[in-house]
Each structure stands twice: as C-alpha cells, then as structure tokens.
Backbone as XML, in Angstrom:
<?xml version="1.0"?>
<chain id="A" units="angstrom">
  <residue number="1" name="MET">
    <atom name="N" x="-13.304" y="-22.218" z="6.859"/>
    <atom name="CA" x="-12.780" y="-21.844" z="5.795"/>
    <atom name="C" x="-11.086" y="-21.378" z="5.801"/>
  </residue>
  <residue number="2" name="LYS">
    <atom name="N" x="-10.671" y="-21.781" z="4.730"/>
    <atom name="CA" x="-8.939" y="-21.517" z="4.805"/>
    <atom name="C" x="-8.840" y="-20.115" z="4.213"/>
  </residue>
  <residue number="3" name="ARG">
    <atom name="N" x="-7.694" y="-19.556" z="4.887"/>
    <atom name="CA" x="-7.137" y="-18.154" z="4.176"/>
    <atom name="C" x="-5.911" y="-18.377" z="3.621"/>
  </residue>
  <residue number="4" name="MET">
    <atom name="N" x="-5.476" y="-17.650" z="2.672"/>
    <atom name="CA" x="-3.843" y="-17.812" z="2.128"/>
    <atom name="C" x="-3.498" y="-16.353" z="2.280"/>
  </residue>
  <residue number="5" name="SER">
    <atom name="N" x="-2.158" y="-16.554" z="2.752"/>
    <atom name="CA" x="-1.604" y="-15.159" z="2.730"/>
    <atom name="C" x="-0.209" y="-15.290" z="1.629"/>
  </residue>
  <residue number="6" name="ILE">
    <atom name="N" x="-0.067" y="-14.241" z="0.870"/>
    <atom name="CA" x="1.186" y="-14.117" z="-0.005"/>
    <atom name="C" x="1.905" y="-12.824" z="0.298"/>
  </residue>
  <residue number="7" name="VAL">
    <atom name="N" x="3.197" y="-12.977" z="0.599"/>
    <atom name="CA" x="3.845" y="-11.694" z="1.165"/>
    <atom name="C" x="5.147" y="-11.783" z="0.462"/>
  </residue>
  <residue number="8" name="ARG">
    <atom name="N" x="5.302" y="-10.296" z="-0.291"/>
    <atom name="CA" x="6.572" y="-9.945" z="-1.134"/>
    <atom name="C" x="7.550" y="-9.333" z="-0.268"/>
  </residue>
  <residue number="9" name="PHE">
    <atom name="N" x="8.662" y="-9.918" z="-0.209"/>
    <atom name="CA" x="10.042" y="-9.128" z="0.349"/>
    <atom name="C" x="10.961" y="-8.916" z="-0.537"/>
  </residue>
  <residue number="10" name="LYS">
    <atom name="N" x="11.990" y="-7.889" z="-0.147"/>
    <atom name="CA" x="12.718" y="-7.630" z="-1.091"/>
    <atom name="C" x="14.088" y="-7.546" z="-0.248"/>
  </residue>
  <residue number="11" name="PRO">
    <atom name="N" x="14.969" y="-8.597" z="-0.042"/>
    <atom name="CA" x="16.175" y="-8.523" z="1.004"/>
    <atom name="C" x="17.278" y="-7.633" z="0.367"/>
  </residue>
  <residue number="12" name="LYS">
    <atom name="N" x="17.949" y="-7.043" z="1.158"/>
    <atom name="CA" x="19.064" y="-6.180" z="0.617"/>
    <atom name="C" x="20.146" y="-7.224" z="-0.064"/>
  </residue>
  <residue number="13" name="PRO">
    <atom name="N" x="20.628" y="-6.969" z="-0.944"/>
    <atom name="CA" x="21.264" y="-8.049" z="-1.812"/>
    <atom name="C" x="22.537" y="-8.829" z="-0.684"/>
  </residue>
  <residue number="14" name="GLU">
    <atom name="N" x="23.219" y="-7.808" z="0.150"/>
    <atom name="CA" x="24.178" y="-8.466" z="0.947"/>
    <atom name="C" x="23.397" y="-9.250" z="2.045"/>
  </residue>
  <residue number="15" name="CYS">
    <atom name="N" x="22.339" y="-9.040" z="2.101"/>
    <atom name="CA" x="21.498" y="-9.868" z="3.257"/>
    <atom name="C" x="20.567" y="-10.912" z="2.947"/>
  </residue>
  <residue number="16" name="TYR">
    <atom name="N" x="20.701" y="-11.510" z="1.555"/>
    <atom name="CA" x="19.653" y="-12.415" z="0.886"/>
    <atom name="C" x="19.559" y="-13.666" z="1.654"/>
  </residue>
  <residue number="17" name="ASP">
    <atom name="N" x="20.768" y="-13.985" z="1.727"/>
    <atom name="CA" x="21.005" y="-15.463" z="2.467"/>
    <atom name="C" x="20.456" y="-15.617" z="3.852"/>
  </residue>
  <residue number="18" name="GLU">
    <atom name="N" x="20.931" y="-14.611" z="4.640"/>
    <atom name="CA" x="20.273" y="-14.461" z="5.976"/>
    <atom name="C" x="18.774" y="-14.256" z="5.977"/>
  </residue>
  <residue number="19" name="PHE">
    <atom name="N" x="18.352" y="-13.458" z="5.161"/>
    <atom name="CA" x="16.854" y="-13.195" z="5.273"/>
    <atom name="C" x="16.205" y="-14.809" z="4.773"/>
  </residue>
  <residue number="20" name="LEU">
    <atom name="N" x="16.782" y="-15.287" z="3.554"/>
    <atom name="CA" x="16.116" y="-16.334" z="3.131"/>
    <atom name="C" x="16.033" y="-17.431" z="4.483"/>
  </residue>
  <residue number="21" name="GLU">
    <atom name="N" x="17.021" y="-17.740" z="5.175"/>
    <atom name="CA" x="17.284" y="-18.735" z="6.378"/>
    <atom name="C" x="16.210" y="-18.158" z="7.395"/>
  </residue>
  <residue number="22" name="ALA">
    <atom name="N" x="15.791" y="-16.940" z="7.694"/>
    <atom name="CA" x="15.043" y="-16.434" z="8.780"/>
    <atom name="C" x="13.582" y="-16.843" z="8.012"/>
  </residue>
  <residue number="23" name="LEU">
    <atom name="N" x="13.261" y="-16.587" z="7.024"/>
    <atom name="CA" x="12.049" y="-16.764" z="6.160"/>
    <atom name="C" x="11.656" y="-18.248" z="6.252"/>
  </residue>
  <residue number="24" name="LYS">
    <atom name="N" x="12.627" y="-19.147" z="5.668"/>
    <atom name="CA" x="12.291" y="-20.629" z="5.802"/>
    <atom name="C" x="11.991" y="-21.118" z="7.395"/>
  </residue>
  <residue number="25" name="SER">
    <atom name="N" x="12.771" y="-20.579" z="8.214"/>
    <atom name="CA" x="12.316" y="-21.195" z="9.540"/>
    <atom name="C" x="11.239" y="-20.414" z="10.435"/>
  </residue>
  <residue number="26" name="LEU">
    <atom name="N" x="10.798" y="-19.637" z="9.791"/>
    <atom name="CA" x="9.619" y="-18.776" z="10.328"/>
    <atom name="C" x="8.301" y="-19.883" z="10.612"/>
  </residue>
  <residue number="27" name="GLN">
    <atom name="N" x="8.068" y="-20.578" z="9.531"/>
    <atom name="CA" x="6.688" y="-21.482" z="9.595"/>
    <atom name="C" x="7.522" y="-22.902" z="8.858"/>
  </residue>
  <residue number="28" name="GLU">
    <atom name="N" x="8.522" y="-23.408" z="9.484"/>
    <atom name="CA" x="9.438" y="-24.517" z="9.065"/>
    <atom name="C" x="8.248" y="-25.783" z="9.308"/>
  </residue>
  <residue number="29" name="GLN">
    <atom name="N" x="7.393" y="-25.812" z="10.300"/>
    <atom name="CA" x="6.452" y="-26.809" z="10.495"/>
    <atom name="C" x="5.501" y="-26.880" z="9.286"/>
  </residue>
  <residue number="30" name="ARG">
    <atom name="N" x="4.878" y="-25.858" z="8.939"/>
    <atom name="CA" x="3.935" y="-25.719" z="7.907"/>
    <atom name="C" x="4.403" y="-26.218" z="6.707"/>
  </residue>
  <residue number="31" name="ALA">
    <atom name="N" x="5.650" y="-25.847" z="6.295"/>
    <atom name="CA" x="6.391" y="-26.398" z="5.151"/>
    <atom name="C" x="6.656" y="-27.814" z="4.857"/>
  </residue>
  <residue number="32" name="GLN">
    <atom name="N" x="6.823" y="-28.441" z="6.060"/>
    <atom name="CA" x="6.941" y="-29.834" z="6.228"/>
    <atom name="C" x="5.736" y="-30.736" z="6.585"/>
  </residue>
  <residue number="33" name="ALA">
    <atom name="N" x="4.803" y="-30.043" z="6.361"/>
    <atom name="CA" x="3.312" y="-30.835" z="6.658"/>
    <atom name="C" x="3.155" y="-31.509" z="5.444"/>
  </residue>
  <residue number="34" name="ASP">
    <atom name="N" x="2.225" y="-32.359" z="5.638"/>
    <atom name="CA" x="1.636" y="-33.046" z="4.743"/>
    <atom name="C" x="0.254" y="-33.312" z="4.568"/>
  </residue>
  <residue number="35" name="PRO">
    <atom name="N" x="-0.460" y="-32.476" z="3.444"/>
    <atom name="CA" x="0.364" y="-31.755" z="2.487"/>
    <atom name="C" x="0.851" y="-30.327" z="3.098"/>
  </residue>
  <residue number="36" name="PRO">
    <atom name="N" x="1.957" y="-29.747" z="2.381"/>
    <atom name="CA" x="2.457" y="-28.636" z="2.821"/>
    <atom name="C" x="1.600" y="-27.457" z="2.979"/>
  </residue>
  <residue number="37" name="ALA">
    <atom name="N" x="1.800" y="-26.428" z="3.936"/>
    <atom name="CA" x="0.848" y="-25.376" z="4.174"/>
    <atom name="C" x="1.819" y="-24.023" z="4.051"/>
  </residue>
  <residue number="38" name="ALA">
    <atom name="N" x="3.135" y="-23.998" z="3.711"/>
    <atom name="CA" x="3.839" y="-22.946" z="3.438"/>
    <atom name="C" x="4.755" y="-23.264" z="2.573"/>
  </residue>
  <residue number="39" name="TRP">
    <atom name="N" x="4.964" y="-22.237" z="1.629"/>
    <atom name="CA" x="6.056" y="-22.285" z="0.456"/>
    <atom name="C" x="6.886" y="-20.987" z="0.181"/>
  </residue>
  <residue number="40" name="THR">
    <atom name="N" x="8.000" y="-21.050" z="-0.123"/>
    <atom name="CA" x="8.829" y="-19.886" z="-0.081"/>
    <atom name="C" x="9.202" y="-19.877" z="-1.568"/>
  </residue>
  <residue number="41" name="LEU">
    <atom name="N" x="9.016" y="-18.431" z="-2.376"/>
    <atom name="CA" x="9.095" y="-18.676" z="-3.869"/>
    <atom name="C" x="10.205" y="-17.496" z="-3.979"/>
  </residue>
  <residue number="42" name="ARG">
    <atom name="N" x="10.975" y="-17.649" z="-5.026"/>
    <atom name="CA" x="11.997" y="-16.747" z="-5.642"/>
    <atom name="C" x="11.645" y="-15.985" z="-6.963"/>
  </residue>
  <residue number="43" name="ARG">
    <atom name="N" x="11.582" y="-14.759" z="-7.043"/>
    <atom name="CA" x="11.292" y="-14.059" z="-8.212"/>
    <atom name="C" x="12.212" y="-12.800" z="-8.363"/>
  </residue>
  <residue number="44" name="ASP">
    <atom name="N" x="13.056" y="-13.096" z="-9.301"/>
    <atom name="CA" x="13.979" y="-12.069" z="-9.626"/>
    <atom name="C" x="14.747" y="-11.338" z="-8.213"/>
  </residue>
  <residue number="45" name="ASP">
    <atom name="N" x="14.559" y="-10.422" z="-7.794"/>
    <atom name="CA" x="15.425" y="-10.025" z="-6.496"/>
    <atom name="C" x="14.563" y="-10.266" z="-5.082"/>
  </residue>
  <residue number="46" name="GLU">
    <atom name="N" x="13.290" y="-10.595" z="-5.547"/>
    <atom name="CA" x="12.451" y="-10.727" z="-4.233"/>
    <atom name="C" x="12.189" y="-12.302" z="-3.942"/>
  </residue>
  <residue number="47" name="LEU">
    <atom name="N" x="11.754" y="-12.690" z="-2.354"/>
    <atom name="CA" x="11.180" y="-13.857" z="-2.010"/>
    <atom name="C" x="9.837" y="-13.587" z="-1.456"/>
  </residue>
  <residue number="48" name="ILE">
    <atom name="N" x="9.040" y="-14.879" z="-2.014"/>
    <atom name="CA" x="7.665" y="-14.548" z="-1.839"/>
    <atom name="C" x="7.140" y="-15.673" z="-0.828"/>
  </residue>
  <residue number="49" name="ARG">
    <atom name="N" x="6.671" y="-15.415" z="0.253"/>
    <atom name="CA" x="5.983" y="-16.498" z="1.225"/>
    <atom name="C" x="4.441" y="-16.582" z="0.959"/>
  </residue>
  <residue number="50" name="VAL">
    <atom name="N" x="4.160" y="-17.821" z="0.710"/>
    <atom name="CA" x="2.897" y="-18.148" z="0.583"/>
    <atom name="C" x="2.306" y="-19.226" z="1.968"/>
  </residue>
  <residue number="51" name="VAL">
    <atom name="N" x="1.512" y="-19.022" z="2.637"/>
    <atom name="CA" x="0.899" y="-19.644" z="3.546"/>
    <atom name="C" x="-0.466" y="-19.919" z="3.608"/>
  </residue>
  <residue number="52" name="ILE">
    <atom name="N" x="-0.994" y="-21.121" z="4.000"/>
    <atom name="CA" x="-2.430" y="-21.422" z="4.159"/>
    <atom name="C" x="-2.666" y="-21.535" z="5.598"/>
  </residue>
  <residue number="53" name="ARG">
    <atom name="N" x="-3.685" y="-21.197" z="6.074"/>
    <atom name="CA" x="-4.057" y="-21.436" z="7.467"/>
    <atom name="C" x="-5.648" y="-21.427" z="7.645"/>
  </residue>
  <residue number="54" name="ASP">
    <atom name="N" x="-6.026" y="-21.832" z="8.807"/>
    <atom name="CA" x="-7.331" y="-22.024" z="9.170"/>
    <atom name="C" x="-7.767" y="-20.686" z="9.541"/>
  </residue>
  <residue number="55" name="GLU">
    <atom name="N" x="-9.024" y="-19.949" z="9.440"/>
    <atom name="CA" x="-9.243" y="-18.640" z="9.772"/>
    <atom name="C" x="-8.916" y="-18.395" z="11.305"/>
  </residue>
  <residue number="56" name="GLU">
    <atom name="N" x="-9.402" y="-19.386" z="11.929"/>
    <atom name="CA" x="-9.046" y="-19.150" z="13.488"/>
    <atom name="C" x="-7.479" y="-18.944" z="13.651"/>
  </residue>
  <residue number="57" name="GLU">
    <atom name="N" x="-6.779" y="-19.912" z="13.235"/>
    <atom name="CA" x="-5.173" y="-19.724" z="13.331"/>
    <atom name="C" x="-5.060" y="-18.264" z="12.847"/>
  </residue>
  <residue number="58" name="PHE">
    <atom name="N" x="-5.454" y="-18.002" z="11.779"/>
    <atom name="CA" x="-5.117" y="-16.646" z="11.090"/>
    <atom name="C" x="-5.344" y="-15.811" z="12.030"/>
  </residue>
  <residue number="59" name="ALA">
    <atom name="N" x="-6.339" y="-15.596" z="12.409"/>
    <atom name="CA" x="-6.937" y="-14.498" z="13.414"/>
    <atom name="C" x="-6.097" y="-14.662" z="14.793"/>
  </residue>
  <residue number="60" name="ALA">
    <atom name="N" x="-5.559" y="-15.486" z="15.200"/>
    <atom name="CA" x="-4.870" y="-15.556" z="16.476"/>
    <atom name="C" x="-3.317" y="-15.629" z="16.363"/>
  </residue>
  <residue number="61" name="ASP">
    <atom name="N" x="-2.753" y="-15.475" z="14.679"/>
    <atom name="CA" x="-1.489" y="-15.408" z="14.526"/>
    <atom name="C" x="-0.743" y="-14.060" z="14.475"/>
  </residue>
  <residue number="62" name="VAL">
    <atom name="N" x="-0.331" y="-13.322" z="15.530"/>
    <atom name="CA" x="0.406" y="-12.085" z="15.463"/>
    <atom name="C" x="1.784" y="-12.132" z="15.368"/>
  </residue>
  <residue number="63" name="SER">
    <atom name="N" x="2.305" y="-13.367" z="15.291"/>
    <atom name="CA" x="3.941" y="-13.444" z="15.182"/>
    <atom name="C" x="4.368" y="-12.991" z="14.221"/>
  </residue>
  <residue number="64" name="ASN">
    <atom name="N" x="3.825" y="-13.009" z="13.030"/>
    <atom name="CA" x="4.331" y="-12.480" z="11.875"/>
    <atom name="C" x="4.726" y="-10.864" z="11.939"/>
  </residue>
  <residue number="65" name="THR">
    <atom name="N" x="3.760" y="-10.216" z="12.704"/>
    <atom name="CA" x="4.260" y="-8.619" z="12.700"/>
    <atom name="C" x="5.412" y="-8.677" z="13.653"/>
  </residue>
  <residue number="66" name="ASN">
    <atom name="N" x="5.419" y="-9.323" z="14.861"/>
    <atom name="CA" x="6.622" y="-9.330" z="15.492"/>
    <atom name="C" x="8.043" y="-9.852" z="14.840"/>
  </residue>
  <residue number="67" name="TRP">
    <atom name="N" x="7.823" y="-10.761" z="13.937"/>
    <atom name="CA" x="8.843" y="-11.416" z="13.319"/>
    <atom name="C" x="9.367" y="-10.418" z="12.281"/>
  </residue>
  <residue number="68" name="LEU">
    <atom name="N" x="8.354" y="-9.605" z="11.481"/>
    <atom name="CA" x="8.936" y="-8.679" z="10.605"/>
    <atom name="C" x="9.699" y="-7.588" z="11.236"/>
  </residue>
  <residue number="69" name="ASP">
    <atom name="N" x="9.453" y="-7.288" z="12.383"/>
    <atom name="CA" x="10.055" y="-6.162" z="13.202"/>
    <atom name="C" x="11.564" y="-6.767" z="13.360"/>
  </residue>
  <residue number="70" name="SER">
    <atom name="N" x="11.635" y="-7.922" z="13.766"/>
    <atom name="CA" x="13.122" y="-8.605" z="13.862"/>
    <atom name="C" x="13.946" y="-8.833" z="12.761"/>
  </residue>
  <residue number="71" name="VAL">
    <atom name="N" x="13.423" y="-8.581" z="11.439"/>
    <atom name="CA" x="14.208" y="-8.962" z="10.262"/>
    <atom name="C" x="14.135" y="-7.709" z="9.380"/>
  </residue>
  <residue number="72" name="ARG">
    <atom name="N" x="13.528" y="-6.606" z="9.776"/>
    <atom name="CA" x="13.044" y="-5.308" z="8.948"/>
    <atom name="C" x="14.696" y="-4.623" z="8.411"/>
  </residue>
  <residue number="73" name="HIS">
    <atom name="N" x="15.560" y="-4.801" z="9.379"/>
    <atom name="CA" x="17.078" y="-4.469" z="8.817"/>
    <atom name="C" x="17.562" y="-5.083" z="7.733"/>
  </residue>
  <residue number="74" name="LEU">
    <atom name="N" x="17.041" y="-6.399" z="7.235"/>
    <atom name="CA" x="17.694" y="-7.093" z="6.355"/>
    <atom name="C" x="17.129" y="-6.729" z="4.942"/>
  </residue>
  <residue number="75" name="LEU">
    <atom name="N" x="15.889" y="-5.854" z="5.060"/>
    <atom name="CA" x="15.249" y="-5.746" z="3.727"/>
    <atom name="C" x="15.065" y="-4.409" z="3.121"/>
  </residue>
  <residue number="76" name="GLN">
    <atom name="N" x="14.781" y="-4.094" z="1.882"/>
    <atom name="CA" x="14.695" y="-2.884" z="1.355"/>
    <atom name="C" x="13.269" y="-2.478" z="1.522"/>
  </residue>
  <residue number="77" name="GLU">
    <atom name="N" x="13.141" y="-1.264" z="1.411"/>
    <atom name="CA" x="11.935" y="-0.694" z="1.150"/>
    <atom name="C" x="11.284" y="-0.714" z="0.029"/>
  </residue>
  <residue number="78" name="TYR">
    <atom name="N" x="9.968" y="-1.203" z="-0.262"/>
    <atom name="CA" x="9.373" y="-0.692" z="-1.499"/>
    <atom name="C" x="8.920" y="0.809" z="-1.662"/>
  </residue>
  <residue number="79" name="ASN">
    <atom name="N" x="8.394" y="1.266" z="-0.912"/>
    <atom name="CA" x="7.876" y="2.425" z="-0.954"/>
    <atom name="C" x="7.417" y="3.078" z="0.559"/>
  </residue>
  <residue number="80" name="GLU">
    <atom name="N" x="7.135" y="4.371" z="0.676"/>
    <atom name="CA" x="6.581" y="4.696" z="2.073"/>
    <atom name="C" x="5.276" y="4.046" z="2.475"/>
  </residue>
  <residue number="81" name="VAL">
    <atom name="N" x="4.426" y="3.625" z="1.727"/>
    <atom name="CA" x="3.327" y="3.082" z="2.077"/>
    <atom name="C" x="3.469" y="1.535" z="2.553"/>
  </residue>
  <residue number="82" name="ASP">
    <atom name="N" x="3.785" y="0.631" z="1.678"/>
    <atom name="CA" x="4.262" y="-0.713" z="1.988"/>
    <atom name="C" x="5.468" y="-0.758" z="2.799"/>
  </residue>
  <residue number="83" name="ARG">
    <atom name="N" x="6.228" y="-0.147" z="2.519"/>
    <atom name="CA" x="7.535" y="-0.168" z="3.559"/>
    <atom name="C" x="8.258" y="-1.648" z="3.124"/>
  </residue>
  <residue number="84" name="HIS">
    <atom name="N" x="8.468" y="-2.415" z="4.015"/>
    <atom name="CA" x="9.300" y="-3.726" z="3.956"/>
    <atom name="C" x="8.701" y="-5.096" z="3.444"/>
  </residue>
  <residue number="85" name="ALA">
    <atom name="N" x="7.198" y="-4.922" z="3.198"/>
    <atom name="CA" x="6.412" y="-5.999" z="2.707"/>
    <atom name="C" x="5.336" y="-5.611" z="2.043"/>
  </residue>
  <residue number="86" name="ILE">
    <atom name="N" x="4.745" y="-6.462" z="1.016"/>
    <atom name="CA" x="3.636" y="-6.423" z="0.469"/>
    <atom name="C" x="2.715" y="-7.718" z="0.635"/>
  </residue>
  <residue number="87" name="PRO">
    <atom name="N" x="1.865" y="-7.348" z="1.425"/>
    <atom name="CA" x="0.924" y="-8.766" z="1.748"/>
    <atom name="C" x="-0.367" y="-8.767" z="0.904"/>
  </residue>
  <residue number="88" name="LEU">
    <atom name="N" x="-0.868" y="-9.795" z="0.733"/>
    <atom name="CA" x="-1.985" y="-10.227" z="0.223"/>
    <atom name="C" x="-2.657" y="-11.200" z="0.881"/>
  </residue>
  <residue number="89" name="THR">
    <atom name="N" x="-3.943" y="-11.160" z="1.423"/>
    <atom name="CA" x="-4.528" y="-12.102" z="2.021"/>
    <atom name="C" x="-6.097" y="-12.292" z="1.556"/>
  </residue>
  <residue number="90" name="GLY">
    <atom name="N" x="-6.456" y="-13.552" z="1.710"/>
    <atom name="CA" x="-7.909" y="-13.704" z="1.244"/>
    <atom name="C" x="-8.448" y="-15.215" z="1.512"/>
  </residue>
  <residue number="91" name="GLU">
    <atom name="N" x="-9.638" y="-15.263" z="1.489"/>
    <atom name="CA" x="-10.271" y="-16.496" z="1.731"/>
    <atom name="C" x="-9.836" y="-17.452" z="0.252"/>
  </residue>
  <residue number="92" name="ILE">
    <atom name="N" x="-9.806" y="-18.845" z="0.735"/>
    <atom name="CA" x="-9.630" y="-19.764" z="-0.475"/>
    <atom name="C" x="-11.201" y="-20.312" z="-0.776"/>
  </residue>
  <residue number="93" name="LEU">
    <atom name="N" x="-11.592" y="-19.816" z="-1.983"/>
    <atom name="CA" x="-13.013" y="-20.153" z="-2.364"/>
    <atom name="C" x="-13.031" y="-21.445" z="-2.829"/>
  </residue>
  <residue number="94" name="ASP">
    <atom name="N" x="-11.939" y="-22.100" z="-3.419"/>
    <atom name="CA" x="-12.294" y="-23.403" z="-4.217"/>
    <atom name="C" x="-11.071" y="-24.300" z="-3.821"/>
  </residue>
  <residue number="95" name="PRO">
    <atom name="N" x="-10.946" y="-24.725" z="-2.578"/>
    <atom name="CA" x="-10.120" y="-25.673" z="-2.223"/>
    <atom name="C" x="-10.006" y="-26.877" z="-3.109"/>
  </residue>
  <residue number="96" name="ALA">
    <atom name="N" x="-8.842" y="-27.199" z="-3.679"/>
    <atom name="CA" x="-8.727" y="-28.320" z="-4.423"/>
    <atom name="C" x="-8.347" y="-29.625" z="-3.509"/>
  </residue>
</chain>
C-alpha cells in the first residue's frame, strides 16, 4: 500500500528562498524519479510538499522530523497546536 503525505509550511518572507531550496533538496531523488513521487507546490505565501511512499518506507522514515527541527527558524508558526507545519497523511485508495 502507498501513502501520501501533504505538509503545509509558511516560510518567513525574508527566508522564503532559503526554505524553498531546503525543501526541494529534502527529497530530490523522489522528485526526479520516473514517475515522480514528490512535488513542491506554492499557494499564496505557503509552500506545500506532497510525497508518495511505500508504507514500509513511510514507517521507517524519521528524517522529516529531524529535518523540520533544522529549518524551523525559517518558518512562521501557524498556531500553538500545529506550530511550524500542518501535515496530512493517508493511504492511497485508488492508485491511478
């Protein structure tokens, strides 16, 4: 089974380009795969990362938490609960 993760980030305006580069390099290999398995989207002042992984790979991948800690200073907080990222993850039910 495949899982999709969507994470919203809101970079500080003065850190936008630096954060975008860090985000793109995070999973560059997935983005360049054929077919791609990672995308970066821009929506207003937010950057959104979409990643597709196998379930086993998803469970073993703790690098995103460590990575977020390393770039947290580049981001605005959404609120006290979500803080610097708003994640959404789920199983892909209908792979095309």
